[in-house]
N, C-alpha and C positions, 0 to 999 in steps of 0.2 A: 325121093326127096325125104330128108329127115323130118320127123315131127317137130313142130315149133310150139314153143311155150311163150305166152305173154305174161311176164311177172310184173306186178304192180305194187309199189311200196312208197312210203314217204321217208324211209330211213336212209341216212348217209351210209353207204356201203364201203366207203374208203375214206379214212381208215376205219375198219370195222372194230371200233373200240367200245361198242356196246353189245350187250347180249342179243338184243333183237336183230341187230345187223348180222351178227354171226349166225343166228338161226336162219336167216334168209339165205346166206351163203351155203348153209348146209343143204337146203332144198335145191339150190343151184347145182351143187355137186351131184345130188341124186338124179336130177333131170339129165345132166350131162352123162352120167354113168349109163343111162338108158339110150344114149345117142341122140338126145333131143337138142335142138338149137334154141337158145333162150334169148328173147328180147326183153327190154326193160322200158316200162313207163314209170318214170320217176316223178312223183308228186312232190315238188320241191319245198316241203314243209320245213326241212332242216337246212335250207340254204343250197346254193349252187355256185360253184366257182370253177376256174379253169382246171385246177388239180383234180377235183371230183369228176369233172367231165371227162378228162383223159382216162381216169381210172375206170369209169363206167364203160367207156367205149372199148377198153382193153378186155373187159370181162364179158360183154354182151354183144349180140349181133347188131340189132338195130336199137338205138336209144332215143327216146323222146322225153323231153323235160317239159312239165306243165306247172306253171306257178300255182301255189296253194291259195285258194280263195274261199274256203269253207268258213262259215261264220263261227263255228265251234261254240255256239251258245250253250250255256249250262243253266238248266232250269231249277225249279225248287227242289230242295233236298239233294242238290248236286246230281240231278238226273239229266243225262244227255240223250237226245234223240238221234237216231241214225241220220235223219234228214238234215240236222244242223251240223253234223260233222262230215257228211258226205259232200263231195264237190262234184256237181254235175258237169263242170268244165272238163272232167276226165273223159266223158263219154265220146265226144267227137274225135279226139285224138286216138282213143282206143279202137274205135270202129274204123278209122282211117288206116291204122296199122294192120287191122284184121283184113281189110280189103286188099292191102298190099301183100301181106305175108301169109294169110290163111292159117290161123292158129288152131291146133288141136286141143290145147290146154290154155285156160286163163287162170292164173294163180294170184289171188289177192291176199294181203296181210291185214289183220285186224277187222273186227266185225263191221265197223262203219264204212268199210270199202265194199261190203257185200252187195249193195245195190248195183254196182257196176257189172256184176255177173249177169244181171237180167238183160243186159244189152246183147247178149250172145245167145244163139240158138241152141237147140237140144243136141246138135252134133258136136258141140264144144264141151270138153270136160271142165267143170267149174270147181276149183279148189279154193277153199278158204282156210288159211292158217290162222287160228284164233289167237295164238301167243299167250292167252290168259283168259280167265272168265271175268267178265266185266259187269255182270248183273249184280246189283247191290254192292258194288265194290266200295262205294262211299261209306256204307254202313260199317264195313270191316275196318276202314280207317278210323272212324269215330270210336268204335269199340276199343281200338288200341290207343285212344287218346291223341290221335293225330287229325289234323284238318283234312277233309277230302281234297283230292288233287287229281288232275288230269281227267280221264274219261271214266265215267260210271254210268250205267244205264239200267233199265228195268229188265226183268226176266222176259217179259213179252217182247220187248224190242230185240233183245239178244236172240230169242227163239226165232223171231222173224228173219233175222240175218242168217241164222243157220240154215233155214229152209230155202234160202236162195242158192245154196251150193249143192253140188253133187256129192261132195265129201268135205267134212270139217276135220281139220287136224287139231288134236289136243296135245299139248306139250308134256303133260304128265297124266299118269293113269288115274289119279283121283279125279281130275277134271273130266277125263273121258267117261268115267263112271257117272259123274253128276250129269253130264250131258245126256247120257243114255237114260238115266233115271227120269229125265224130263221128257222122255218120249222120242228122242232123236235116234234114228236107226242108221245114220250114215256118218258115224264118228269113227275115226281111226286115231289110235294113240301113236304118236311119233315123237319120242323124246329127243332132246338135243344132246349131241355128243361132239367133242372136238377130236380130231385125228391125233392119236398119241405121237408126240414128237421127242420124248426124252424118257430114259429109264429112271427108276427110283434109285438114285445113288447119293451117298453122303456129300454134303457141301465140302469142297476141299479144305476151306479154312474154318469149318464149323467145329462145334464142340466134340471132343473125343475123350471118353473115359475121365470126365471131370476136368480135363485140361483143354487147351486150345482156344478157339474163338468163342465169342459170346453166342448163346442161343438166339437166333434171329427169326422172328415171326413176321408174317406179312398179311396185310388186309388191303385188298385192292377192290375199289368200288366207286360208283358214281356218288354224287352228292345228293341223292334223293333222300326224302325225309325218313324212310325206313332205315337206310344205312346210317344216317346221322344219329337217329335215336339208338341204333344198335351200338355204334361206336361210343356214344356217351355212356350207355349202360356198362359197357366193358371197362371204359376208363374209370368210372366211379367205383366199380368193383375192384379194380387194381389198386386204386388209391387207398382202399380199405384193407388191403393185404400187402403191407410193406415188405420189401425183399431183404430187409436187414438180416444178415447172417446166412443168406441163401444166395446161390449163384444168380447173377443178374441176367436179364434178357432184354432185347430191344424189340419194339413193335414198329415196323415200318408201315405207314399208311400211305397208299398210293392212289392215283386217280383223282378225280375232282373231290373225293372225300377228304383228301389231304388238306384242303382249305379249311375244313371244319376241324380237323385234327390240330391245326395250328392254333386254334383258340383254346385248346386243352393243354397248353404248354406246361402246366404243373404236374402232369401225369408222368411219373418216372419211366424212362425208357421209350417214350412215345416219340417217333421220328416222322414228321410230315415229309413226304417225298415228292409228290406232284404227279404230273402226267407221265405215263409209261409208254415209251415208243415201241419196245419189243417185249412181249409177254414172256418169251423164253428167258431173256436176261433177268427179268424181275424174279421169276420163280426159281431160277438157278441160284439167286442170291439170298434166298430165305430157306430156313430149315422146315418150317411148317406154315401153311396158309391158314387163316382164320376166317370164319363167317359166323359172327355172333348174333345172327338175326333174331329180332324180337317179334317179327311178324312179316306181313307182306303176302303177295299172291304170285302165282306163276312158279315155274321151275327156277331154282336159284342157280343160275349159270355160273356165278362166281364160286359155287361149291364144286361143280363138275370141272370147270376150267383148269384148276391147278393139277388135277389128276393127269390131264393130258401132258403136262409139262414136268411130270416126275416129282410132284411136290405133295406130301400128305396134307390132309385138311382136317381141322378140328372145327366142328360146327354145333350149333344148337339144334333142337328139334325142328324149329322153323327153317333153319338153314338147310336141312336135308329133305324138306317137303318134296314129295315126288320121287325120292330116291331110297326110301326106307327099305324097299324090298331087296336091294342089293348092297346096302351100306354095311361095312364091316369095321369101320373105324369108330372110336369112342364118340358118343353123342351126349349133349348136355341139355338140361332142362332150361337153362337160362344163361345169359352172359356172366352172371355172378358165379354159377357153378363152373363154367369154363375158366374163369379167372382163378378160382380155387385150384383147379387141376394144374394150370400153368405154374402157379406159384409153389404149390406143395408137392406136386408129383413130377411134372416134366422138367422144370428147371433144375432141381437137385439131382436128377438122374437122367441127364440129357442124352448121353450116349446110348444107354440101354433103351430109353423111351423112344428115341428117334428110330432106332433099328426096328423096334416092334411096329411103330407107326408106318414105316415104309413097307413092311410086309403086308400089313392090313390094307394099305392104300393100293398096293398092286392087286390084291385079291378083289378089292372093290372095283378097280378100273376094268379088270377082266370081266367081271360079272356085269358091269354096266355096259361095256362094249357089246357083249353077247345079247343083252336085252335090247339095245338100240338096233343091232343088226337084225334081230327077229322082227321088230316092229317096222323097220324100214322095208323089210321084205314084204310085209303085208301091204304097205302102201304101193310099192312098185308093182306087185301082182295085181292090185286093184286097178292101177293106172293102165297097165298093159291090156288087161281084159276090157277095160272101159274104152280104150282107143280102138281095139279090135272090133268091138260091137257097135261103135258109133263113128264110123269113118266120115270125115268132113268131105262133103261133095260140093261141087260148084252149084250155084243157084240154078234152078230149072228155068229154061227159056219159055216164055209165054207163047 
């Protein structure tokens, strides 16, 4: 019988139009590559409909949907306790699925789901994918001049969640190092990577030797406050650097971030696009992707994503957080510095500049893929060894 995995998440996995959903699908691919059968316990925090149900049943063996009923209370200083965000209503369905299917692995996403792992015995491998570091996350928002949002907790609460798992996955090496510095010895660094789908080739109707199409830039992101602040900073910088006498370019803003771009209508060349159905089509339509991040936490998936679709990326230091060890494209200290490069360097010399960026992007993608393959190998070896030494056995008969 093939080993079975119970995967628990609150994220809509179809369409996988957010980075956290695609991260979960990355783990699904890894488990399947090992010959595991994966079931899903979907905590319907992001809704449930017929289309989503059909998509989930096409991807997983057994699917169980549980309504979300956690209070999600937020305490003083925007500190959240695990007990306020954890939904005990998950426990009975999870154990019922385990009695029916006998799981070798239980995989939960985000620290406030860690208490569910305690429902399973020592014979089950307990995997917690952290996705991010949430200890003192609210303070990082305040430092950046933004109001705290979503989940933030104390270091003690997060440490307690980590100790409930047999292994904790960190999505970037800086976070893995911080977890280890806090005394945790069961951390594995597993970065996110998208399977390459397109070579780095010039856009057919793009700029060529000073003639041809207009240089087209793309910024694809959700409407979260970090992205909104970053877009505003870039737009302000572009407004201060008029393109008179220089080749023009257009900046296509896509995803839910486009709704905020529409409010910046006086920015020259800014084109709100809206929701993107196919990532490949979007990235094939732009010459360079941008990620002018001014801050934030976690791995910037919208920096890695364009590389898979054959599109170079220009980003700030915050935009390449977690990627600096492999990054070979230009990096900028701020959105203002990025805007200066676009106006004074790239736009006037688009053909030569784009050729160089494509070469640098290819080298970066190759290095990043190698890094991800190495780290995925560490996780798969850990899992194989763990399952070999802790075989799940039927309960003893009294």
